[in-house]
N, C-alpha and C positions, 0 to 999 in steps of 0.2 A: 365301453371308453375304449377308445384307441389308445395305442402306447404313446403316441405324442401327446397325449392329453394327460395321461399318467403321468409321463415324464415332466410336464410342466406343474403338475399339481406336487408332485415331490418336490420340485425346487421351490415352489412357492412356500410350502410347509417347513421346509428344512431352514430358508432363510428367516421367515418369521420365528421360528425356534432359536436361532442361532442369535438374532438380534434381540433375543428378550432376555431379562436378566438372569434366567434359568443357566444360561451359557456362561458359565463362569469359571472356565477353564479346568485343567486336569483335577480330579477328585483322587487324593490318596487314599490307598487302601491300608485298614487296620494291619500294622504289621508289629506286633508286642515285642517287646525289647527282650532277648532272652535271659534267664536267670542265670548267672555266673558263679562259680565258687569264690570265697574269698581271695584277695592277692595275699601275698606274689604268684602270680601266674606262672605255668611251666613254660620254660623256654620255647622259641619258636621251633617247630618240627623242621627236618630235612629230608629229601629223596636219598636213595642209596648213594648217588654220587657226591653228596655232600651240598648239594643245591637248596636252598631255601625251599620248603614246601609252602606253597601259597593256598593249597586246597585242603581237601579231606585228610584226616590221619586215619579214619577207618571207612571201610567201604560201603559207599552208598549214604553215608551219614554227614550232615552238617552244611551248612552254607554261610556265607557273609550277610549279616543284618544291614543293608543299606538305609541310612536317614536322608529324608528330605532336607535341603537346605533351600528354601523358595527364593531367598536372595543371598548372592555369594557375597556381600558386604560383610555378613556374619561369620564368614571363614577366610577373610582375605589374610595373607602371611606378607605381601610384599609393600604395599600401601595403605593408607587411612582410606582412600576413595579410590574406586575403581576410575582408571584414567581415559574416560571417554573420548573419541572424536566428537565435535559438536553436533553432528547428524547423530550420532548414535546416544548421546546423552538424551536428546530430544525425544528421539523413537523409544527408550527406556523408559522416560517418565511417561510418556503418553501411553504406555502399555500397563505400566503400575496403577496410573489413573482408571484404566478400563479393568481392573483386577483381573488381568489375565484372561480377559474375555475370549480372545483370539488366540492362545495358545496353541500351536499344533498339536502338542502332546496330549491335549485334552480332546483332539479328533482322531486319537489312537494312531497318531503319526510316530514313528520313532524318536528317541532322544539321541541329540548330539555331543560329542565331544565330552566333557565332563559329567555333562546330565546324567549321562549312563550311569555315575556312581552316586548320582543324588535322587534317583528314582526311587520311592521308598518299599522296594519288594525285594526277596531273596536274592542273591547271586552267587554263583559257584566259578571257581578258577581250575580248571583242569589243565595239568602241564602234562605234555607229550613230549619228552626229552629225546626219543629215537626219531620222532618226526621235526625236530627243533621248531616246536611252535607250541603256543599256550593259547588253548580255547577258553573264552569266558561265556557263561549263559547266564541270562538275565530272565525271571519270571515275569517282571513287569516292563513296560515300554514296549508294547507290541512282542512280548514274548521272544525277543531277539537275542542273537550271539556276535560274537566279534572274533577274529582270528589275529593273533599277533606273531609275525614271524620272527625267529631267533637264528635263522640259517645265514645271516649275514647279507643278504640280498638289500640293494637299496630302493627308494621309493622310484616308481616310475616316474619318467620326464613327465613336467607338466602337462604338456598336450597329449600324453597318454594317459592321463588319469583319468577316470571315470567318476566324477564327483557324487558322493554318496554320504547317506546320514551318518554312518561309522568311520569314513575315512579308511585310509591307508595304513595299516601300524606295521611298524618292526621294531623289535627289541634287543636289549643287550643286558647282561650282567655288570652292574658296578659295584664289587662287594657281594653284599645281601639286599643290595635293591634292584627290582627290575626296572630299568628305564625304557620307557616306551614312546618313540617318536610317530606322531600321527599327521598326516597331512591329507589333502583332497576331499575335503568337505564340500557339500553343497549347501545351499542356504534355506533349507526346508524347516530348520526348526530352530529355536532358541537356545542359548546355553544355561540358562536356568529359567525356574516356573516366573520370575519376576518379570522377564521379557527382556533381558541382556541380549542383545544381537551379536551375531558374527556374518563374515563373509567369507568367500572362497578362498580368501588367502590365509584362513586360520592354520596355524602351526601349533599344534599340542605336544607338549614335553609331560608326560606322566611319571610319577614315580611310586613304586608299589613295595612297602617295606613291612614283612612280618615281623614285629616287635617282640611278641611272645604268641603264645598258643591261641590268644583269645583277641588279639589285637592286629590290624592291621592299617599301616599309615599310608594314606592316600595325598599326593601332593600332585597339582596340576598347573603347569605355566602357559598361559593364554598369551600367544603372540601372533596378533591380527592386526597389521597395519592399515586394514581397511576400515577398521571399526574403533581403534584404540591408539592411544599416543605413544604407547610404550608396553612391553610385556608385563603382565601381572599375574600373580600367583595364590592359589587359594590351597588350603590343606586342612585336613579333618581324621580321625580316627574311625575306623569301621570294626564292628564288634562281629564276633564269630558265633555262631548258634550251633552247638556239638549235636543237636538233636534235630535239627531242622531238616526239613527235604523241599525241594523245588517242585512246585503243584503247577497243574494248567493253570493259565490265566488267559482268558481272551478278552481283549480291551473292548471290542464291539459288544460283547454281553455283559461285561462286568462295568461298564460305565453308566451310571445312573442318566446322567442327560442323554446318552445315545439312545438308551432304552426307551425313554419318553419321546425322542424325535421318531424313532420307528413305530412307537405304539401311535402316535398322532397321525403319522403318514397311513399307516394301515387302516387307522378308523377314517379318514377321508377318503381312501380308496374303496373302503366298503361302502360308506355313504353313497357314492357316485353311482357304485355298481347297483345298488338296491332297488332303484325304479326297473332296470331292466330285468332283475332276477323275480320281479312280482307277476 
């Protein structure tokens, strides 16, 4: 079989499977809620310079336990309804009707914006004061990471931005809250699993506050005049797992429907090659 024929076969099988009911979007990994001691919890820890410690208090132990909110209507703070532009509302309704069948994250593409914080896998925050940066590591969502610059730099000019899934993040401390300003998103993913869209005009402002040892408060204001009539805010608490460790997670290996696709493709290729091997 020529490479051209194999390529066409791969495309045909992939399209057939993606159009089938089996392809229904991202599948969440089981991520058990950690068992915590009774309240009241100890106060939020601090670094040597007095800055709130948003990460581990013991070497190589602990991570934040992220919870999936499939639809941000469940965690709206500023509105009763998401303030869509008409086209964005229609697209969001169509994606919900399709049960997120075309969710890019289901195809192992990286999550964007606040969806980084609602992909149900462990997440770790590593503060590097001497480098004036914060690094966030995510087990899920393509096993990705992001850097938040705390050195006072501005965002690049819009023409100089390289649009990306994670955008360009700069941060500052407001009291005990880390405020992160993010721009420069591409349009390659959705901001939640239900299918709410965004454009490359998205301007995200995130607020991270460690309320106590076991609780991180996360709030995000979504300001995207290309898709919404006004800014809107979501918020929720994230739980600390003091015994957890981030593990290797390869989306392409762990996604059930991705394995099915590859098995079907390999079977078709083997079937086409069989007469030649006899």
